[in-house]
N, C-alpha and C positions, 0 to 999 in steps of 0.2 A: 820084406819090403813094405807090406801093408802095416805091420806093427810099428815100424820105424816112422812112417809118415804120421801116425797118430800120436806118438809120444814125443817126437823131436821138437815140434813147435812149442809145446808147453815148457819143456826143459829149457829151450833157448830163450823163451820169454822171461822165465824166472831168472836165468843167468844175466840177461840184459838189464832187468830191473835191479838186481844186486849190484851190477857194475855201476849203475847210476848213483847209488847211495854209498859206494865204496870210494875211499880216497886213494886206492892203489892205481898204478898206471895200467890202462887197459891193455889186456893181452891180445896178441894177434889171433885172428880167427883160426881154429884148428882145421886140419884137413879132414875130409870125410872118410867113412869106412871104405869107400871105393878107391881111396888114394888120390882123389881129386883135390886140388888146392882150394883156398878161400875164394878165388874168383868165381868158382862155380857152385859154392856151397849155398849161396843165397836161394837159388831155386830149389835146393834140397830141403831147406828149412821151411820155406813158405809155399812150396809147390808152384813156383813161378816157371811157366813154360812158354808163355807168349806175352804180348803186350797187354792183352785183356786181363790175364791173371796178375800181371804186374800192377795195373791200375787198381784192380780189386783189392790187392794186398795193401797198397798205400792208403786207399780209402778206409780200410779196416783199421789200420794203425792210427791214422789221424782221428778216427772216431773214438778209439780207445783213449787217446790223449785228452780229448775234450771231455769224455765221460769221467775219467779219473780225476781231472783237475776240478771239475765242477762238483764232484762228490767230496773232495778234500775240504775239511772244515778249517784247517790251519793255514790255508792259502788266502791272502788278501784278495779283495774284489778286484783291485787293480791288476795283480798278477794273473788272476783267472782270465780277465779280458785279454791281456797281452798273450798268454799262452794259447787261448782259444783262437785269437786272431792269427797266431803263427801257424797253428794247425790248418786253419782255413787257407792261409797262403800256400802251404804245401799242397793242399788239394788243388788250388788254382793253377799252380805251376805244373802239377801232374797232368791236368787235363790238356795242357798244351802238347804233351808228348805225342799223341796220335797224329796231330797235324804235322809235327816236325818229321815223324817217320814217313808219313805219306809224301811229304815234300822231298825228303831225301831219296825215296824210292823212284821218283820221277827222273832222277838224274840218269842220263844215258850212260851205258857202259861203253867200252871201246867200240863195240859193234853197233852201237846206236839203239839197242833194245833196253827198255826200262828194267831196272832191277827191282823185283818184287820180293817180299819175304819168302814166297814159295820157290823163287829161282835162286835164292841165296845158297851158296855152297855151305856145307857143314862148318868149314873153317870160318866163313864170314858170320854165320849165326853165332858161333862160339865167341868170336871177337866182340860182337854186339852185346852179348850177355856179360862178357867180362867188363866191358866199358860201363854198363849199368851198375854191376856189382861194385866196381871200383868207386864210382860216384857215391853210392849209398854208404860204402864203408868209410869214405873220407868225411862225409857229413857226420856220421856217428862218432868218428874220432874227434872231430872239432868240438862237438857238443860235450862229449865225455871229458875232454881236456878242460873245457870251460868249467864244468861242474866240479872237477877235482881241485880247482883253484879255490873254491868256496870252502872256507874253514868252518868246522862245526862250532857250536856255541861254547863248548868247553873242551879242553884237551882230551883226546882219546875218545870223544863221543862221536857217534855217527851224525851226519847232518840231517836236519829235520826235512820233512817233505816240502815245507814252505821255503826253506833255504835252497833246496834243489830246484824247485819250480821258479823261484826268484832268479836264480842264476840263468836258467833257460830263457826266461822272459826278457831278462836284461840284455842278453846278447842275441836274441832272435832277430832275423832279418829275412824279409821275403826273398824267395829263391831267385827272382828275376831282377832284383835291384843290384846296383853296382856294389860289389863287395868292398871296394876301396872307399866308399862314401863314408864320411865322418859325421853325417847328419844324425843327430840324436833321435831315438825313438820317441814319437810324440806321447805326452802324458794324456791319458783319457780325460775328457773334459769333466770338470767338477759340476755338480748340480747347481743350478741358478734359481733363486727365488725371486719372482717378480711381484710388485705391489698388486694386491687383489682386494676385491670386495665380495661380500656375501649378500646375495639378493634373495629376498623371500616375499611371497605374496601376502598382501593384507586383506585379500578377499578370498572366498572359497574357490578352489580350483580342482581340476580333475587330473591334470598332468603338468609336467615340467615345461612342456611346450607353451602352455598358457603363461607361465612365468616369463619365458623368453620373449613372448610377444609384448608383455607388459613392460619388460626392460627396454625393448626397442622403442616403444612409444614414449616412455618416460625420459630416456637419455637422448633420443633423437640424434644418433651418431652421424646422420647425414649432414648435420650443421656443424660438425667438428672437423678437425684436421687429423684425427686418429681413429682407430678402431681397436677393440679388445684383441689381445694376443690369443687368448684362449677362454672358452666358456665351457665349463664342465659341470655336470650335476653332482650334487652332494645329497646328504640325507634330508628327509622330510620335504621333498620337492623344492629344495633350495638350489641356487646356482652359485658357483664360484667363478667370478669374472676377473681375469688377469690382464694387467696393462704393462706397457713398456717401461713406464717410470711413474714416480709419485705424483707428478703434475697431472698426468692423464687420469690417474686414479682419483685424485681429489676433485678434478673437474667433473668426472662422472658422478661422484657422490653428491656434489652440489646440484647437478641437474636432476638427480633423483629425489632430492629432499622434498620437492613439492608434489611428488607423485601420490595419487590416492590408491594406486593399485599395488605398489611394491614398496618395501622398505629395504634400505641398504646400509651396511656398516663395513668398516675395514676388516679384512680377514685377520683373525687373531693367530699369531704364530708362536712357535716354540723355538728356543735356541738349540742349535745342534749339540751333540755330545761326541766325545772322543774317549777312547779307552787306551791306556798305557799298559802294556803287558810285560810282566817279568820284572817288577820293581823289587830290589833287595828288601827282605823282611826287616832289616835293622834300620831302615829309613822311616822316620815317623810320618804318618800320612798328612799331618797338619803342616809339615815343612815342604811338601811337594811343590806347591805353587811357587814358593820363593826359590826353590832349587831350579825348577824348570825355567823360570824367568831369568835367573842369574846366570845359568850355564848355557842358555841358548840365545845368542845375540840376535837371531832372526826374530825372536818374539818380544824383545825388550821394548821396542817402540810400539808394539801392538797391544800389549797388556797394560791398559791405562787406568782401569778401574778395578775394584775388588771383584766385581761380578764378571769381568772379561774372561776369567778362567777360575772356575770354582769347583772344588771337589764335591761330587754327588754321592758316591758310595764306593766301597771296596768290594772286590770279588776274589775268590780263591783262584790260585794258579795251580796247574798240574804239579808243579814243583813246590813242595811245602815250605821251602826256604824263600819263596818269592810270593808276590801278590800282584793283582791287577787293580787299577784305579780308573774310575769313570768320572770324567769332568764335563761340566756344562761350559760351553765356550761362546764367546762373541763370534759372529760369522767371520770377521776378518782374521781372528785368531785360529778358528777351525780350519779355514782354507790354507793358512800358512802351515799348520801342523800336517795337514793332508799332503801338501807339496813336499814337506820334509821327509815324511815316512817314518823317521825315527827322531827321538828327542834325547838329549844328553841328560842323564840323571846320575849324579855321583861319578862312578868309575866306568859306566857303560852307556851304550846307546840303546835305548828302550824302544821297542816297536810300538807304533801308534796307528790306530785306524778308526774309522767312523763307528759309532755305536748307535744302533737303532733302538728307539723306545718300543718297537713292536713286540707284543707279547701274545702268546697263545697258551691257553690252559690245556694241559694234558689230561685233565679230568673231564671237563664238559666240552672241550675242543672249541670253545668260543674264544674271542679275542679281548685284549685289554687287561688281562690279569693272569696270574699263574695259579697252579694247583694249591699253593699254600693259602691263597686268599679266595678260593672258590667256594661259593655258597650253594651251588647247584645240587639238586637231588639225584639227577641222572648222570651216568657216565658211559656214553656210547663208545663202541669200539671204533678206534681210529681207522681200521681197515674196512669194515663192512657196515658200520653204523648201528649194529645191533646193541641195544642197551643191556643185554643179559650177560655179556662177557667183555673182557678186555682184549687188546690186540695180541698180547702174549699167548693167549689160549684160543685165538680165533680159528674155528674149524674151516672157514672159507679160505683163510690165508694158508693154512696147512695143506689144503687141497689145491692151492694155486688158482683159486677162483678169482673172478673179476672183483676188484674193490668197489666200494661205494662210499662217497663222501657225504657225511651227515649234513654239513653246512650247505653244500650245493643242492642237496635234495630238499632241504628245508626252504631254501631260497626259491627253487623252482615251484614248490607247492604254494608258497605264499604269493609269488608274483606271476605265476603261470609262465615261467621262463623255461628255457630249454638248454641250460648250461650242462656241459659234460659232467657226469657224476662218477665216472669210472677211474677214480684215483683215491688215494688216502686223504683224510682230512688234514693231515700235516704235510702234504706234498707241496713243494715249491711251485708246482704247476697248477695248483688249485685256483680257480678263478676268484673265489671268495677271499682266499688268503692274499692273492696278488692285489685285489681291490682294496683290502684293508691296509696293506703296506703302502700302496699309492696314496691312500687317504692320509695316512700318517706323514708320509714324505711331503705332501702338499702343505702340511701344517708347520713344517720346520723351515726356519729362515736361514738358508745357507748363504745368503748374500748374493750380490749381483756383480761384484767387482771382478 
């Protein structure tokens, strides 16, 4: 019995994952070695014996969903958010279960005594477990049926992880909503870029707070009908001040022109980029813009100038017969392509997603360039920050020791800060990495329509 409880969950999990990526019709749950049917197999597999273990099991499963999706590199950011939201909805619905059980147990029996789990007969407890198992099995059947409808990219090929996740996200619905509702799942909001100015001090200062006070004195917003939407620090004790519209920004610029304490200029922005993945290799790259514009009616009225959609560079695709192409786009064109998700190119619909200009060098671990263009002399370990070895041969990593981020450590030493350093320098949770991504995002004009 003890050996079975250790091996059964792993085998069941592997079988479940195989079922998700297989186009075959899901088979019914087999009976257990004890002869019991599928209605009671759930507690055998996961060790569910009571409500608490049931809740703990679902918490664990939803945590696996979130972790797996966020680690998948082939899943779009939109699908990641949708799947993560679905898992959170499962958790939310699950937390209601104890309340429902407590409410049901208060119902008096024929003799007027409340029915508690301890007072339930074995038959009643078995019926309750069967009901839970049937609900779980039905939900799995629905999801598996949805996934098997998604056809792979080519005949005979297994569907990709992104195709499976996309099918789940597309049909996911919170457990407590009306199943008959035809309301579409809302699309995650696109980033919006507001007009902004960069404010710098023209006199010696010791902190950004002094720049803020000079801004308040120079613009005197108390005499206006507006206020900045956001004020955030940037490099070299400068401030980025964001406004609702161009009129507010221009008025603030005019007010600050006569200031002797600060200078102000419009924030310079970059156009967003988009990547098309999986373009047939026999399509010339210099024909792509004309093909995209001609085959996609949604874009014809938006691509008005030559610079509205311009090829930046090509990238290799995992399939040698295909290639990826990165374009610089006008904000209105970028937003339409993001809403479309796929663009028609020749005989197929090609996946399109946002392309960030963020770069991190895997040699010096700094930002803004790659290893090929790095001129640094040192090459610290991405795991422990030691300059004498690389991450592949890191002894701290092999011993499962605590990591140390070289960028956060340098930042703390330079600015006497206390940022957490116990993570890799390439971790998505690195405060310095997130700050650099935010800084780059603030420089991109995604439009405000």
